[in-house]
C-alpha positions in Angstrom: 0.0 0.0 0.0 1.5 3.3 -1.1 0.5 6.9 -0.6 1.8 10.1 -2.3 1.9 13.2 -0.1 1.5 16.8 -1.1 4.4 19.2 -0.3 4.7 20.6 3.2 4.2 24.1 2.0 0.9 23.2 0.3 -0.3 21.3 3.3 0.4 24.3 5.6 -1.4 26.7 3.2 -4.4 24.5 3.2 -4.5 24.2 7.0 -4.1 28.0 7.4 -7.0 28.7 4.9 -9.3 26.3 6.8 -9.3 27.8 10.3 -12.7 27.4 12.0 -12.4 30.8 13.7 -13.2 32.6 10.5 -16.5 30.7 10.1 -19.9 30.7 11.8 -21.3 27.4 13.0 -21.4 24.8 10.2 -23.8 21.9 10.5 -23.6 19.0 8.0 -27.0 17.4 7.6 -26.7 15.0 4.7 -24.1 13.7 2.2 -25.2 11.7 -0.9 -23.3 10.6 -3.9 -23.7 9.2 -7.4 -21.3 8.0 -10.1 -22.3 10.1 -13.1 -19.7 9.3 -15.7 -16.9 6.8 -16.6 -14.5 6.4 -19.5 -14.5 4.5 -21.6 -18.3 3.9 -21.5 -17.6 0.5 -23.1 -15.7 -0.8 -20.0 -16.6 -4.5 -19.5 -19.7 -5.1 -17.3 -19.8 -1.5 -16.1 -22.5 -1.2 -13.4 -23.5 1.5 -10.9 -23.5 4.4 -13.3 -26.3 7.0 -12.9 -27.9 4.8 -10.3 -29.4 7.7 -8.3 -28.0 9.7 -5.4 -27.6 7.7 -2.2 -25.6 7.7 1.1 -23.3 5.1 -0.4 -22.6 4.4 -4.1 -20.6 1.8 -6.0 -19.1 1.7 -9.5 -18.0 -1.8 -10.7 -16.2 -2.9 -13.9 -14.5 -5.9 -15.5 -15.2 -9.6 -15.8 -14.4 -11.5 -12.6 -11.7 -14.1 -12.6 -13.1 -15.6 -9.4 -12.5 -12.8 -6.9 -15.3 -10.4 -8.0 -15.3 -7.2 -10.0 -13.0 -4.3 -9.4 -14.9 -1.3 -8.0 -15.0 2.1 -6.5 -17.2 2.9 -3.5 -18.0 6.1 -1.8 -19.8 6.2 1.6 -20.9 9.5 3.0 -19.8 10.4 6.5 -22.0 9.1 9.3 -23.8 9.7 11.6 -25.6 12.8 10.5 -26.4 15.5 11.3 -23.1 16.6 12.9 -21.3 19.9 13.6 -18.2 20.6 11.5 -15.6 21.6 14.1 -12.4 21.2 12.2 -11.3 22.1 8.7 -10.6 20.5 6.2 -13.6 18.2 7.1 -14.6 14.7 6.1 -17.2 14.2 3.3 -16.9 10.4 3.3 -14.7 7.4 2.6 -13.5 6.5 -0.9 -12.5 2.9 -1.4 -10.9 1.0 -4.3 -11.3 -2.8 -4.4 -8.7 -4.1 -6.8 -9.2 -7.6 -8.1 -7.8 -9.4 -11.1 -10.3 -8.9 -14.0 -10.4 -9.4 -17.7 -11.9 -7.1 -20.3 -11.7 -3.3 -20.7 -11.2 -1.4 -17.5 -12.1 2.2 -16.8 -9.6 5.1 -17.3 -11.5 7.6 -15.2 -14.8 8.1 -13.3 -16.7 11.1 -12.1 -18.5 11.2 -8.7 -21.2 13.8 -7.9 -21.4 14.6 -4.2 -24.2 16.6 -2.7 -23.9 18.1 0.8 -26.6 19.9 2.7 -26.6 21.7 6.1 -26.5 25.1 7.6 -23.9 27.9 8.0 -24.7 30.2 10.8 -28.2 28.8 10.9 -28.8 29.5 7.2 -29.6 26.4 5.0 -27.3 25.5 2.1 -27.2 22.7 -0.4 -24.2 22.2 -2.7 -23.3 19.7 -5.4 -19.7 19.2 -6.7 -18.2 16.6 -9.1 -14.9 14.8 -8.5 -12.9 13.2 -11.2 -10.8 10.2 -10.4 -8.1 9.0 -12.9 -7.5 5.3 -12.9 -4.5 3.3 -14.0 -5.4 -0.4 -14.3 -2.0 -2.0 -14.8 -1.3 -5.3 -16.6 -0.7 -7.7 -13.7 2.3 -9.5 -15.2 4.4 -6.5 -16.1 8.1 -6.8 -15.1 9.1 -4.4 -13.7 5.8 -3.1 -12.4 5.2 0.6 -13.2 4.8 1.7 -9.5 7.7 -0.2 -8.0 5.8 -3.1 -6.5 6.1 -6.7 -7.5 3.9 -8.8 -9.7 1.0 -9.0 -9.8 1.2 -5.3 -10.3 -1.2 -3.0 -8.4 -3.2 0.0 -9.7 -3.1 3.7 -9.0 -6.0 6.1 -8.4 -5.4 9.8 -8.5 -7.5 12.9 -8.1 -7.9 14.7 -11.5 -10.0 17.8 -10.8 -13.2 19.2 -9.6 -16.2 20.6 -11.6 -19.6 21.9 -10.8 -20.8 24.3 -8.1 -18.1 25.3 -5.6 -19.6 28.1 -3.6 -22.7 29.2 -1.7 -24.0 32.6 -0.5 -25.5 32.8 3.0 -26.6 36.2 4.4 -24.7 38.2 1.7 -21.5 36.2 2.5 -20.0 33.8 0.0 -18.6 30.6 1.3 -16.3 28.6 -1.0 -16.3 24.8 -0.9 -13.1 23.3 -2.3 -12.0 19.7 -2.6 -8.8 19.1 -0.6 -7.9 15.5 -1.3 -7.4 12.1 0.3 -6.1 11.4 3.7 -5.1 7.9 4.7 -6.1 8.6 8.4 -7.8 11.5 10.2 -5.3 14.4 10.6 -2.8 12.8 8.2 -1.1 14.3 5.3 -3.1 15.3 2.2 -2.5 12.9 -0.7 -2.5 13.5 -4.4 -3.2 9.8 -5.2 -3.0 6.3 -3.7 -2.0 2.9 -4.8 -3.9 -0.4 -4.4 -2.3 -3.8 -4.3 -3.8 -6.5 -6.5 -6.2 -8.8 -4.7 -6.6 -6.1 -2.1 -8.3 -2.8 -1.4 -7.4 0.7 -0.2 -9.4 3.4 1.4 -8.9 7.1 2.2 -11.1 9.8 3.6 -12.3 12.4 1.0 -11.9 15.9 2.5 -13.3 19.3 1.7 -12.8 22.8 3.0 -15.1 25.8 3.5 -13.6 29.3 3.6 -15.2 32.8 3.5 -15.1 34.4 0.0 -16.5 37.7 -1.1 -18.8 39.7 1.1 -21.9 41.2 -0.5 -22.9 44.2 1.7 -25.6 46.7 1.0 -25.0 48.8 -2.1 -24.0 52.3 -0.9 -26.2 55.2 -1.9 -24.9 57.8 -4.4 -23.5 61.0 -2.8 -26.5 63.0 -4.1 -29.0 60.7 -2.4 -27.1 60.9 0.9 -27.3 64.7 0.7 -31.0 64.6 -0.1 -31.7 62.3 2.9 -29.7 64.5 5.1 -31.7 67.5 3.9 -35.0 65.8 4.5 -33.9 64.8 8.0 -32.9 68.4 8.8 -36.3 69.7 7.5 -38.1 67.2 9.7 -36.3 68.4 12.8 -37.0 72.1 11.9 -40.8 71.3 11.6 -40.8 69.5 14.9 -39.2 72.5 16.6 -41.8 74.9 15.1 -44.6 72.7 16.4 -43.0 72.6 19.9 -42.7 76.4 20.0 
């Protein structure tokens, strides 16, 4: 089992951007997911695509050689609801089950994740899509491409994020960004992971919420301010006359 770690500078920058002190109370009420795309679409025995959003979703491919199909699974964090008290925060657990298969394998898969909850008591719902690039190696290569021994394992890497990535609550934008995999809570952020053949590998999928642009009230033009000031002064003068 191998993990690739992001640079220390990048990890420190992510941690600094995610301080909880800059945010109101964040409650996570639900996490659902759905595998919405896979390439190639002609992968052998591809199942689980566009199966509907659910707390847990599985994408399987390949013809079993007696051990079952290879698959990706995403299970949303539980139990819910829960207060988010540290940042980055866990969205759920991504798992890769790597079994020897025949037939065409996938090269990539896209997972849509929808989270709902509240920020400072205001409700939000946000959907983002996560692209996973997949390298299904030939098991009998020598040497293996990732330094292991035959049968060669496979690599899964994070390719990018698409879809909605921000929400506005009470005139304040909050930006949701995908951070990456962590092998264990509080561990280093990973750019990809490696799964041995005949085995499986799991990592937490983390996200972050940081304040973005603030949308305050639009200031009045200078002329309007002077007009309001003049009307206020006129009202005071009239009140004084009535009192006299």
